[in-house]
N, C-alpha and C positions, 0 to 999 in steps of 0.2 A: 257585315258581308263585304267581300272583296271582289275585285274583278281584275283581269289581266290586260296589260297594255300592249304587250308584244309577244312574239313567238319564243323569245329566249327566256324560258322559265327555269332552265337548269342554270348551274353556276355561270356567272357572267363570262368568265374567261375561257370556257370550253367552246371549241369550235366544232362544226359538223364535219368531221373528217370522214369522208365517204370515198376515199381513193381506193380503187380496186386494182390490186396488183395481181392479175390473174394470168399473166403470160410470163414466159421466160423461166418457168420452174421445171420444164422438162416432163410434166405429167399432165394428164387430162384434168380439166377443171370444169367440165360442163355442168355437173350437178352443183358444184360450189357456186358457180355463176348464178344458177337458178335460186340457190339459197340466199345469195346476196340480194337478188331482185326481190325476194319475199321480204327481206329486212326493209328494203326501200318502201314496201307496201305495209309495213308495220306488222307483218305476219311472222312474229318471232318463233312461235311454236312450229309453224309450218317450215320455217327455215331450219330449225334444229332437226326436224325429221329429214329434211333434204340433205343436211350435212351427214346424218346417219347413213343415208343411202350412198353418199359420196365416199364415206369411209369404207363401206362394203365393196365399192367399186375400185378401191385403192387409189382414189384421187389424192392430191397433195395433202398430206397430213398437216403440214404447216398452215396452209390456207384454210383447212377445215377448222383447226384450233382457233385461228384468227376470226373466222366467221362465227364460231360458237361464242367467242368472247364478245363480239359486237352484238349478237342476239341477246346475250344475257345483260349487256348494258341497256339495251332497249327494254328489257323486262325489269330493270332497276335492281338486278341481282349483281351488284358491283363486285362483291368478293369472289363470286363464281367467275365473273368476267376476268378478274385479275388472274385467276388460276389458268385460264385458257390462253391469255396473252403471254404469260410467263412460259407456258408450254410451247407456244408458237415460237417464242424467242429461243428456247432451248433446242428447237429443231433446226436451227441455223446450220449451214454447212461451213460456217467460219468466214464466208465472204460477205462483207457488208453490202446490202442491197437497199433499194428504196423501201421495200416492204418492212425492213427492220426499223426504219424511222417511223413508218406508219404505225406499226404495232406499238412502238414505244410511246407515241402520242396517245394512242388509245389507253395504254396502261397508265400513263400519267393522269388521264381523265378519270379512269376508274379509281385511282388512289384519291383524287380530289373529291369525287363523289362520296367516298368513305371518310372524308375529313382526315386523310392520311397525307397531310400537306408536306411533311418532311420527305416522305417517300416520293411524292410527286415531284418535288424540287430536285431530288437526286436523279430522277429519271430525265428531267429536262437538262440537268448538268451533263448527263451522258450524251444526250442529243447534241447539245451545243459544242461539246468537245470535238465531235466529229463533223457536225454540219451547223455552224453558227449562223442560223438565219433569223430574220426579224420575228417570224412567228414564234419560234422557240424562246427568244428573249422576252417577247411580250407575255407569253403564257407563264414563263418562270417568274416574271414580275408579278403577275396576278397571284400566283401561289405564295410569293413572299409577302404580299399584303395580308393573306390569310394567316401567315405566321407572325404578323405584326412587325415585319421587318421592312419599314418604309424606305430606309436608305438603300437596301438591296433592290427593292422594287423599282425605285426611281432610276437607279443606275441601269437596270435592264430596259426600262421604258425609254430612257435616253438613247441607249444603243439601238433599240428597235427603230426609233425615229431617225437616227443617223443613217441606218442601213436603207431605209425607205422613206426619205423626207417628203415625197409627194403622195404618200399613202394616207389620204385624209380619212379613210375608213378606220385605219389603225389609230390615228390621232383621237378620233371620237371614241373608239374602244378604250383607249387609255384614260380618257376623261371619265367615261362611265365606270371603269374599274376603280379609279381614285375616288370618284364621287360616292360610289357605293360603300367604300371603305372609310368614308368620313373625311376625305381630302379633296373636297370639291374645288376649292380655290386653286390647289396645286394642279388639278386637272385642267382648269380653265387657263392656266398659264401656257399649257401646250397649245391650246387653241389660239390664244391671243398672239402668240409668237408668229403664227402663220398670217394672221390678219395684218400685223405690223411689218412683216418682212418686205423689204423693197424689191427683192429679186424673185418674189413669188407672185404669179399672176393667176388668181383664182377665177373660175367661172362663176356664173350667178348661182348655180346649184350648190357648189361647195361653199361659197361665201355665205349663202343663205342658211345652210344647215349649221355652219360654225357659229353664226350669229345666234341661231336658235339655242344651241347648247351653252352659249355665253349668257343666255337670258335676255338678249336684246331682240325681242320678238317683233317689234315694229320694223326694225331694220331687216330682220330675217324675212318678213313677209314681202317687203319691197323687192328683195333680191329673188325670192322664190316665185313671185308673180312673173318676173321676166323668164325664169327658168321653165315655168309651166308651159310656155309657148312651144317648147319642144315636145310636148305630150309625154313627158317622162313621169312614170308612176311615182318614183321616189320624190320628185319635186312636188307633186300633188300632195303626197302624204305629209311632207314637212310643212308645206304651205298651210294645209288644214290644221295641223297641230300648232302652228304659230298663231293662227287666229283663235284656236281654242285657248291657248295660253293668254291671249288678249281678252278672253271672255266673250268673243263673238262666235258662239256656237252655231248660230243660224248660217252665217257665211261659211263656216268650216264644213257644215254638213252639205251645203251647196257645192263646195269644192269637190268633196268626195263623190256625191251623186252625179255631178256633171262628168267626172272622169269615168265612173262606172257605166254611165249611159252610153259613152262613146268608145269604150275600150273593152277588151276581154276582162272578165272578172279577176279580182285580186283578193286573196284571203286577208292580206294585211289591211287593205283599204276597207273591206267589209268590216273587219274587226274595229278599225278606228272609227268608222261611221257608227257602229254600234255603241262604242264608248261615248261618242259625241251625243247620240240620242239619249243615252243613259244620263249624261250631264244635263240634258234638257228635260229629263224626267218623262220622256216618251218611251216607256219600256216596251210597248208593243212594236214600235219601229226598231228599237234596239234588238229585240229578239229576232225580228225578221232579218236584220242585217247579219247577225251572227249565224243564223241558219243558212242564209245565202252564201256566206263564206264557207260553211261546212259542206255545202253541196258541191263545191269545187274540188273536194278531195285533195286539198293542199296539206301534205304530210307535215310540213314545217309549222303550219298554223293550227293543226288539228287540236292539239291539247289546249291552246289558248282559247280558241273559239268554243270548244266544248265546255270549258269551265265557265266562260262568260255567258253561254246559253243557259246554264244552270242558274247563274246569278240573276239573269233577266227573268226567269220563271219565278224566282223568289220575290223579286220586286213586284211582279204581277200578282203575287199571292197564291200562285199555283204550286204549293209546296209538295203535292203528290208527284207532279211531273218532275220537279226539281230533285226530289229524293230518288226517284227511279233513274234519272239520268246520272245522278251523282254515284249511285251504286255501280252503274256501268263504267263510269269514268275511273273509279278507284280500282277496278279490275285491270285497267290499262296502266294507271299511274298510281300504284299503291304507296309510293313514298312522298306524295304531294302533301306536305304538312298543312298547307292552307285548306286543301280540300278535306282533309281529315277533321279539321276544326269546323269546317262548314257542315260536315255530316253530324257533328255533335249538335250544332245549332238546329239543323232540320229535325233531328230526333226529338227536340223539345217542342216542335210546332204541333 
């Protein structure tokens, strides 16, 4: 049985591009806007119906095609999504606009989900040719790793860092991409460069999380304890994870619980608390934490928390509840290979 650590279940290097370019097109887009709001609520079929209404009302054909593509992405029908993104691009009036880049990012993501990495890289090539930003270089680097082209990937990662040297989130993303591809030491080199740079002054939070990814958990905890004084959710999350890495699950769970007692709920923290309780083999508390997280209706964490809820039921021996929830889960996420294997396991119980 497996459980999920974070909300990023899809390919590591895909980002949540939810930019809505619904103005400046010279046409009404009221129904398109409603459809996009439905996508934000994960109601993909409802969104498609709304786009059908928008088409009947002769709203922007281009934005309708874009919206349909995003809806099919959510439904994991990536080839269908590609068709609509290509249609949206074909509806261009020849003037390059922000929406063109947005659609191309989505198209590249759809190619990536279909393991069409060469096509994805070509799409990023086109984006970079016209708008060479750090995000595009980073994503092209990720695709190059999928093509086993480490040299090209590193060149793009280097460029992304040069363009945004103080973007520590990006540095960590680069580390994670390289580590996932089997180049963990190369990824850590990016982090160590920041720690040793004389002209860089890191705050306690950034220093703490970089130490965390460097595997220096004791040093990370010292920095993050100082950062926690600001009441920052991310500081609390990394602090708890540092103590988990040190094997002190009791202190880690206290860190999470103290934050949740004093602040508004957080899907990420409830998920991490659940994982911590799982490590302590207190599956009842783990299940409660996952369900508390689900009650927040956090779209970004919904898939992760739902899957972990299923696993918690399995550990509790309630295979009937686990099987029922897994059936519902697979209607929403039919391409989740781990969940499909979990279904085979449950069918044997």
